[in-house]
C-alpha positions in Angstrom: -4.7 24.5 0.2 -7.9 22.6 1.0 -9.4 23.1 4.4 -10.0 20.0 6.6 -13.5 19.1 7.3 -14.1 18.0 11.0 -17.0 16.1 12.3 -18.2 15.3 15.8 -16.0 12.2 15.9 -13.3 11.4 13.4 -13.9 7.9 11.8 -11.0 5.6 12.5 -9.7 4.4 9.1 -6.8 2.0 8.7 -5.2 1.9 5.3 -3.0 -1.1 4.4 -0.6 -1.3 1.5 2.5 0.2 0.0 3.7 1.6 -3.3 2.7 4.9 -5.0 -1.1 4.5 -4.7 -1.3 4.6 -0.9 -0.2 8.2 -0.4 -2.8 9.5 -2.8 -5.6 8.1 -0.6 -3.9 9.1 2.7 -3.6 12.8 1.6 -7.3 13.0 0.8 -8.2 11.2 4.0 -6.1 13.7 5.9 -7.9 16.6 4.2 -11.2 15.2 5.4 -10.1 14.9 9.0 -10.1 11.1 9.4 -8.3 9.4 12.3 -5.8 7.7 10.1 -3.5 4.7 10.7 -1.3 3.6 7.8 0.1 0.0 7.9 3.0 -0.2 5.4 4.7 -3.1 3.8 8.3 -3.8 4.6 9.0 -6.4 1.9 10.4 -4.0 -0.7 13.9 -5.0 -1.9 14.5 -2.8 -4.9 16.0 0.6 -5.6 17.2 2.9 -2.8 15.2 1.0 -0.2 16.8 -2.3 -1.2 20.3 -1.0 -1.2 19.9 0.5 2.3 18.2 -2.6 3.6 21.2 -4.7 2.4 23.7 -2.4 3.9 22.3 -2.0 7.5 19.7 -4.8 7.9 16.7 -2.6 8.4 13.1 -2.6 7.1 13.1 -0.8 3.7 12.3 2.9 4.1 10.9 3.9 0.7 7.1 3.3 1.3 7.4 4.5 4.9 9.0 7.7 3.5 6.2 8.4 1.1 3.5 7.8 3.8 5.3 10.1 6.2 5.2 12.9 3.6 1.6 12.3 2.7 0.4 12.7 6.3 2.8 15.6 7.2 2.1 19.3 7.2 5.7 20.2 6.4 6.2 23.2 4.1 6.6 22.3 0.5 10.4 23.0 0.5 11.0 20.7 3.4 9.0 18.0 1.6 11.0 18.5 -1.6 14.2 18.0 0.4 12.9 14.9 2.1 11.9 13.5 -1.3 15.0 14.5 -3.2 16.7 11.7 -5.1 20.3 12.0 -6.0 21.2 11.7 -9.7 22.5 8.4 -11.0 25.7 10.2 -11.9 26.4 10.8 -8.2 28.2 7.5 -7.8 28.1 6.7 -4.0 24.7 8.4 -3.4 23.3 7.5 -6.8 19.5 7.1 -6.8 19.3 7.4 -3.0 16.5 9.5 -1.6 17.4 11.9 1.3 14.3 10.8 3.3 15.4 7.1 3.0 18.8 8.1 4.4 17.2 10.0 7.2 15.0 7.1 8.2 18.0 4.8 8.0 20.0 7.1 10.2 17.3 7.4 12.9 16.7 3.7 12.8 20.3 3.0 13.4 20.5 5.6 16.2 17.4 4.0 17.9 18.0 0.4 16.9 14.5 0.2 15.4 12.8 1.3 12.2 9.5 1.3 14.1 10.9 3.8 16.7 12.4 5.9 13.8 9.0 6.3 12.1 7.4 7.3 15.4 10.0 9.9 16.1 10.0 11.3 12.6 6.2 11.4 12.7 6.4 13.8 15.6 9.2 15.8 13.9 7.2 16.1 10.7 3.9 16.9 12.4 2.2 13.8 10.9 -1.6 13.8 11.3 -2.2 10.1 12.1 -0.3 6.9 12.9 2.2 5.1 10.7 3.3 1.6 11.5 5.5 -0.8 9.5 3.6 -4.1 9.1 6.5 -5.8 10.8 9.4 -4.4 12.9 11.9 -6.6 11.0 12.6 -6.6 7.3 10.7 -9.3 5.5 11.4 -11.3 2.3 8.5 -11.9 -0.1 8.3 -15.4 -1.6 6.1 -16.3 -4.6 5.0 -19.7 -5.7 4.0 -19.9 -9.3 1.3 -22.1 -10.9 4.0 -24.2 -12.5 5.5 -25.1 -9.1 8.6 -22.8 -9.4 9.4 -20.1 -6.9 10.9 -16.6 -6.7 12.4 -14.9 -3.7 12.4 -11.2 -3.3 9.7 -8.6 -4.3 11.8 -7.3 -7.2 12.2 -10.8 -8.7 8.6 -11.9 -8.8 7.5 -10.2 -12.0 10.7 -10.8 -14.0 9.6 -14.1 -15.7 5.9 -13.0 -16.1 4.7 -16.4 -14.7 1.2 -16.8 -13.2 1.4 -16.5 -9.4 -0.4 -19.1 -7.3 0.3 -17.5 -3.9 2.8 -15.4 -1.9 4.1 -15.5 1.6 6.7 -13.6 3.8 9.5 -14.7 6.1 11.9 -12.7 8.3 14.8 -11.8 6.2 17.5 -12.4 8.8 16.6 -15.9 10.0 13.8 -17.1 7.7 11.4 -17.3 10.8 7.7 -16.6 10.8 6.8 -12.9 10.3 5.2 -11.1 13.2 3.2 -7.9 13.2 4.6 -4.7 14.5 3.2 -3.5 17.9 -0.2 -1.7 17.7 -1.0 -3.0 14.2 -3.5 -5.6 15.2 -5.2 -3.4 17.8 -5.6 -0.6 15.2 -7.3 -3.0 12.8 -9.6 -4.4 15.5 -10.6 -0.9 16.8 -11.1 0.6 13.3 -14.4 1.8 11.8 -13.0 0.9 8.3 -10.1 -1.0 6.9 -9.0 0.1 3.4 -6.8 -2.1 1.2 -4.9 -0.4 -1.6 -4.7 0.9 -4.1 -1.5 -0.9 -4.8 0.2 -3.9 -6.4 -1.9 -6.9 -5.3 0.9 -9.4 -4.8 3.8 -7.1 -3.8 2.2 -4.2 -1.9 -1.1 -5.5 -0.3 -0.7 -9.2 0.2 2.7 -8.9 2.0 0.9 -7.3 4.9 -2.1 -9.7 4.9 0.0 -12.9 4.8 1.5 -12.0 8.2 -0.8 -14.4 10.0 -2.0 -12.2 12.8 -2.6 -9.3 10.5 -4.6 -11.4 8.1 -6.7 -12.8 11.0 -7.4 -9.3 12.3 -8.6 -8.1 8.9 -10.8 -11.1 8.6 -12.3 -10.8 12.1 -12.6 -7.0 12.6 -16.1 -5.6 12.8 -14.8 -2.7 10.6 -16.0 -2.3 7.0 -13.2 -3.8 4.8 -12.9 -2.0 1.5 -10.7 -3.0 -1.4 -9.8 -0.3 -3.9 -9.3 -2.2 -7.1 -6.4 -1.3 -9.4 -7.2 0.5 -12.6 -4.5 -1.2 -14.7 -3.2 -4.8 -14.9 0.4 -5.2 -13.9 3.1 -7.0 -15.8 4.1 -10.3 -14.1 1.5 -9.9 -11.4 -2.1 -9.4 -12.5 -1.9 -9.9 -16.3 -5.4 -10.7 -17.8 -7.0 -10.1 -14.3 -10.6 -8.9 -13.9 -11.7 -7.0 -10.8 -13.2 -10.2 -9.5 -9.9 -12.0 -9.9 -8.3 -9.5 -7.5 -10.9 -10.3 -4.9 -10.7 -14.1 -5.5 -6.9 -14.0 -4.9 -7.3 -12.0 -1.7 -10.0 -14.5 -0.4 -7.8 -17.5 -1.4 -4.8 -16.2 0.6 -6.8 -15.7 3.8 -8.9 -18.9 3.1 -12.2 -17.0 3.7 -14.3 -14.2 2.2 -13.5 -11.0 4.0 -13.9 -8.1 1.6 -17.1 -6.2 2.3 -17.0 -3.6 -0.5 -14.9 -3.1 -3.6 -14.4 0.3 -5.4 -14.1 -0.2 -9.1 -13.2 2.5 -11.7 -15.4 2.4 -14.8 -13.9 5.4 -16.7 -11.9 4.5 -19.8 -8.2 5.4 -20.0 -7.7 7.2 -23.4 -5.9 5.0 -25.9 -2.1 5.6 -26.0 -2.2 7.9 -23.0 0.2 6.2 -20.7 3.9 6.9 -21.2 5.5 3.4 -21.6 9.0 4.7 -20.7 7.9 5.8 -17.3 5.0 3.4 -16.6 6.4 0.3 -18.3 4.9 -2.2 -15.8 1.3 -1.4 -16.5 -0.5 -3.1 -19.4 -4.2 -2.6 -20.0 -7.2 -1.7 -17.9 -8.6 -4.2 -15.5 -11.7 -5.7 -17.0 -15.0 -5.9 -15.1 -16.8 -9.0 -13.9 -19.6 -7.8 -11.8 -21.2 -11.3 -11.6 -17.9 -12.6 -10.3 -17.7 -9.9 -7.7 -21.2 -10.6 -6.4 -20.3 -14.3 -6.2 -17.4 -13.3 -3.9 -20.0 -11.6 -1.6 -18.9 -8.0 -2.2 -20.9 -4.8 -2.4 -19.7 -3.1 -5.6 -19.3 0.7 -6.0 -18.4 1.4 -9.6 -18.0 4.9 -10.9 -15.3 7.3 -12.3 -12.3 7.2 -10.0 -9.8 8.1 -12.7 -7.2 10.8 -12.6 -4.8 11.3 -15.5 -1.6 13.2 -14.8 2.0 13.2 -16.0 1.4 10.4 -18.5 0.2 8.1 -15.8 -3.1 6.6 -14.5 -4.0 7.2 -10.9 -7.0 7.1 -8.6 -8.6 10.4 -7.9 -8.1 10.6 -4.1 -10.9 13.0 -3.4 -13.5 10.9 -5.3 -12.3 7.7 -3.6 -12.4 9.3 -0.1 -15.9 10.7 -0.8 -17.2 7.1 -1.3 -15.2 5.9 1.7 -16.9 8.5 3.9 -20.3 7.7 2.6 -19.7 4.1 3.6 -18.2 4.7 7.0 -20.9 7.2 8.0 -23.7 5.1 6.6 -22.6 2.0 8.4 -21.1 3.2 11.7 -22.7 6.4 12.7 
């Protein structure tokens, strides 16, 4: 187990996103003793999260579950229980994760997913703050370049059309999405705001298109860092360069707001990825450093690659090393 490194004052780092990439960065930030706030998307409508969300009208718990585990100091066995997914043969409980069911139970007891996450954070000895981006479940809408639309995060990539933009609405009444309490103040008080890694249109942008969150990220004095995805994603970012990711982010908020982008330059070995497990990822994101400079970004490009279990990931320790260089260079 790695020892935490503590400094005179912990830098306040807000990480925004969802999906599987976020916990990797959060674990490494926790090991370095950062004052962490995770803001997590609540627009997921697939898998166990989607089924629970439909059954009891709550914010989807899956991404929140993974973030709770990444910032917890629970013994490994407790973590394994929380993350256990029932087998598909188990009929009624098929594919449900125990942690999702626990979050759902506490949310129902307290009448609030937000309150459930705060209570479970204490129970699980979470080192940091975890906030859903909204206190109500949200539905993600995509508008494609051909003028057609898709409703629901799990539907967006199905037809592999080029996305023009996305937006979110409250699932229950189609009203405007509002941020959860403390989310905006955390962004405004941060030393650094980190976006990603994660799916651009379905993990990162669903948070930023909540108007008050997007405005806070654009206005904060914190360094805003985007961790660019290593691989393109089927039906989302096919044929994207790293500069295309930034362009899309800036277009959604109608202004340039990314200060620094972290770009992996290490090659993924040919044929490494297991297509049966990671079928949504296509090829490596190509580089357009001229385009990134035109978007007004500082670029940090190096080897951020970690290969494991037939998949391609960011090396959390290498990423966090660069984040700490940035935050201590600009704020301390």
